[in-house]
C-alpha positions, 0 to 999 in steps of 0.5 A: 074078624077080631083082628080086623075089628081091632085094627079098625078101632085103632084106626078110628082112635088115630083119626080122632087123635089127629083131629083133636091135635089139628084143632088144638094147634089151630086154637093155640095159634089164634085161628077162629073157631069156625075154621077149626070146626070146619077143618076137624070135620073135613079131616074126620069125613075124609078119614071115613068117620061120617058121623063124627061130632066136635065141640070146640072152645078156647080151652078144650076140644071134645070129639066123638067119632060117631062109633060106639066102640071108639068113644070120644077124644078130649084135648085141653088148650092151655096156651094161646098165641098168634102164629098164622103160619101154623094155621096155614100149615094145618090147612095145607096138610088137611088139603093134602090128606083130602087129596090122598097125597099123605096118609093119616099116619104121615098127617099125624106125624107132621102135626106132632112135628109142626114146630119143625115144619113151620119156621119162626122168625128170628128175634131181630126180624120180629123186633125190626118189624115192630119198629117199622110198624110203630114208626110208619103208623106215626107218620100215616095216622099222625102225620108226624115225620120228625118222630119216626125214628124215635118211635121206631126205636121205642117200638123195638124196645117195647116188643123186645120186652114183651118177647122176653117176658113171654118166654121167661115169666109166662104170666098172662097180661103181665107182659103187655103191662110191662111192655107198655110201661117201657114204651111210655117211659121211653117216650117221655124220656125221649121228650126230656132228652130232646129226641122226640117232639110229641110224646102222645104220638110216640106212645101210640106208635110204640104200643101198636105192635102190642094191640090185640088186633087178632083176638078182637077180629076173631071175637067178632068173627066167632060171634057172627058165626054163632059161637056165643061162647068163644066169641065173648071169651075172645072179646074179654081176653082182648079187652083185658090185654087192652086194659093192661096196655092202658094201665102200663101207659098210665103208670109210665105217665104217673112216674115219668 
């Protein structure tokens, strides 16, 4: 009986740890909180923890298994990025676990090695995509076909600066600020060198890949779903990012 109780307690701890790990990955990857809560609770119930409770915010997760012997599990979220592939992978693993295609041990092992399961796009492809977004939006919204190519190049440089600063400096909002400075400076220099026509259009297109669209969307979704902590927090985060972009462009306009 003692061995059975110990095994059950270890199993419950494993389930809690798996739930918190899944939620942490989803929050760090930019998922909205309602999806995080739903996924965690589904995993817990499919594992047999019918009375589990979870409290998740942008900076941490607290989860109880509803069993006195198990206690609670706490997970800290120290970084946040945007990787919808990881969110989709966690949901895929959750569905596979619900269908009993994998057990809890395989589930947790896949979560631990999720970076190996979800391939990231190489830098050249990310940069190319940023350039295409920048150039295309200038044509679509500003009807400015002559500035397509220069905006394409400026957008690529801006994204490359943002990418490397996130890797090597890791200071929140500084990467957006300096990338916006580079975009603004290159846009103004392109006009001086006769490569562009409208500096405003080039700047608008160049910073579009950096605009915090996902945080703003998730802020609205969290607020509408009743999460009055994560919703405003995401909104403030998006606002600070937008301000960093605006200040960066202002600095470029002032000095160039």
